[in-house]
Phi, psi and omega in degrees: 000131181296139183248153175225179185287104184263169179278086178197165177291153181229150167257171180299317181295319179296324179289319182295321188278352183304311183298326184279001172245003183277181178294341180271005189297325183294313179293323180296315180294326178294316178296318179297321178297319178299316179297317181295318178298317178295322179297314179297321178297317180295323176296318176300321177296324177298321177297318179298320180296320179294325175294321178299319178302319181300308181294319185293312183287331172295320178296320178294317181296326181267006179056041177268091186298309185297319179297322179295317178296318179298321180293329177295317178297321177297319179299316180300320178295313180298319180296321179297315178298317181299317181296314182299312181294320179298318180295315183287332173296316177301316182297311182295320180296317179291326177294320175296318178298321179298314181293319179297315180295319179300313182295314183293321178296318178298320179294317179294320178297315178299317181294320182292321186269342179285153177056019178058034179299322179302322182287316181293319180296322184286325188256335187235016181226144179240006187250348180255119183249140170051061177298333179298319180291323181296323179283316186285319189252313188292327179296316178298319178295320179298315182295309181297314181296319180296314179294316181298318180292317181295312179296323178297318179294315179299315180298320179295317180296315180296321179298316179299313181297317185291317187271344183294327178290320178298311183291324179298316180293323181284335184289319186070209181239131176252142182251122180249132179279130179250023179068233182292345180275358179099213181236157179238118177268117184250104176284146178059042188297330178298323178297314182292325176297314180297319181295311182297315181298318182290323178296317177297318180295319180296316179298316181294320180296321178296315181296321182282320189268351185303320179300343180296335179299306180293322180295319178292322176301313180293324180296317179298321179295316182290322177299318180295320178295321178295317178297319179295320179296321178293320177295324179297323176297316180296321183289332183241037184301317183294316179299317180296319180295318181294323177282351186054047188257028182300317182294323179296313180294323177299319179294319179297311181298317180293326178295316178294320182292329177297326175294322176299313182293322180298315179290324178298319179296323177297322177294318180299316180297317180291320178291331176296316177299317180294323180292321174307314183290310185295321179295316178296318180300314182289326179289320176297326180296340176283319184279325185304311180295327177299317182297325184268344179265332183308319181303320180288329180286313184286341172271007176062027173287323176235154178269185181300318179299319178295322178299311181297317179297318179296318179297317179294317180296317178298317180298319180292318179293318179297319177297317180295315179292336181262021183305314182289332176295311184283342184251014188293325178296314178298319179296320179295317178296321180295317180295320178296318179296316179299323178296321178294316179297316181293323177300314179298311184294314183287330177288330173302316179296319181296317181291326177293321177293322178294317178297317180299324181290326183270337187274108179242022174286142176240119179258137179221160179278120180277128180289326181275165178278069181203162174252122185251132180237112185243120173050045183271128172237138184241133182242166172271168176300343178264016177067023175271137181285127180259308177228144189226131171056055179277133174228116184215154169230118177261113185270134178294137183107343176252155180249135187239141176242118180267122182238166178159160179295158177300133179090358181288335177116028182297307181295324179294324177299317178294320178298323178296318178296325180283354179068036173240358175256115190263007185251101179157190181207166180125179182247137179229119179253131179233139180296120186291330185268005180244145182270130180243131180242130178248129182238127177280176181295321178244108183297145177276137178240106181291159177293142180136200181283164177296324178301314178299322180293323179292323183278352181308133010264007183243094182288346183272003181302127183281095178211139183272166184295330181297317178292322177296320178297321179296320179291323177298318178293317181298329180264019175063046175231053184294335182290347181258002185301320183264015183247017185299323182263010180274137178260129181202169174273084193294330180298328179268328184288324183268148178284163177305321179294320178293321178297321179290329175290327174302322180300323179288328173299318180296322178299314181293330178287317187273341175049061181283165174275332176227143173222128177259121182246106182270090183051044186285353177242018185295337180260008182256152173285166185297327180295312180292322177301312179298317181299317183288320178294320176295326178296318178295317183291330180278321184271333179235068183294338180268007182261129176272130180261131174236107187250149171247126181185168180251338189292133174298336182295341180282342185302323186293341184260007183228147183271328185228137175254134179246114180261113187284348181302330183294341177250002183289158183297319183295321182294328184265355185273000000 
């Protein structure tokens, strides 16, 4: 059965195998098979090249001019084939990575946005940082790193198998004197030298490079925090400018960046140690085969071509056996990235389980045209009681104004009715056949055209530009009439007052039966506030307004006032 990203904890292996169990697995395995076949073919070509070295250098040693020229033409043909296969292997591998990343990104987006995990992580969690980076960057790194490591391991294994026979035949038998114990005849001694040398190198690289896993994990976290801090400056540029707080923000950014540099320097020091070892290891690997092959060459057991072939075969086997030595930095980065993805994924599950444990609200479909609130108590994330034992009936056709001192829980009360506040208990009934619209104090403007932003959240709503222009004029936004198809970052381009007028355009477009306005006119002057409320009452006479606000000017547009202090913790204490 095909699997997808479910709400549960994951290990690295469970995350990796998801794509290969999905509906795309057959095409994915076919592409992977093509890459593997090409990889094996290229290794076979490498074996052919080492044989070519044998013939070519033997021809040079014997001064066979024509044979040398013929071998050059053969080399050019082999090289052309090698290049073509190498290029297409890269293409197929990258195409597979593209499809894997697309599937995995879609799964993470679905997982992030389902059950409002994005909202809970942002508002009720302090341990998950920069989920946007984990989805945008870490998934791509995971896919590329996984494929590169897997193909590298397969290539190394095939190389060992392919060249071990070549090197074994060229090695012959070496005789070692064991003194009084006699002599030891070692067949294929070059193979054993390469194996022992590579095993020692792999162990040493692991001991030196292991701290890079944690350092890379921390580096990615600090880089993301620095980037987020810079974006925060851009998002709040006007506030910073009005406060003349440039020096303060500069100090904050430099402080965060110093942490980036400090961890980076620790990585540099560790990589320097690893580089000392790998560079020395690779240089010794050049001299080592010469030292062990020279005796057979100078005793004329093998000719120059055999010497060159043996050196190439030894080098290929040594490189293959030393795959983890040479790839340890990449492996450390891959492990750190995988750790970040798993932390993000598993913390989503943890916060959802925590929310589930705290959320004791029961929602039911109300038969009557009313919103019923029975024995509702609302708490903070720290389990402090905010509002206690609320019992209300909001009747359709009447308009309600929710009042209360700052901090009493007016907005939280509305969030509980909207089913996005998970801390509390009680029953909330909402009419299933009536449309309810909830509007925050600062309306959200998605990226895209102004038309898309007005139609948010339903861009497919069938309405022409002429009607949209009429609504913009009616809501006192005539300057936006000709900007419907313009793409901009509207949240920054429009003023708070213009954004709140946009919210009224959306109300008139969606024509709800109920609309909750959480201080939706706080940035408007009294004239515009009156104009917009009268516009709603004239154009949507069947819509019940439920407003949150402090202004006395709102009293005239509502039939009933709800003072939340009577249910507040202080009132009941």
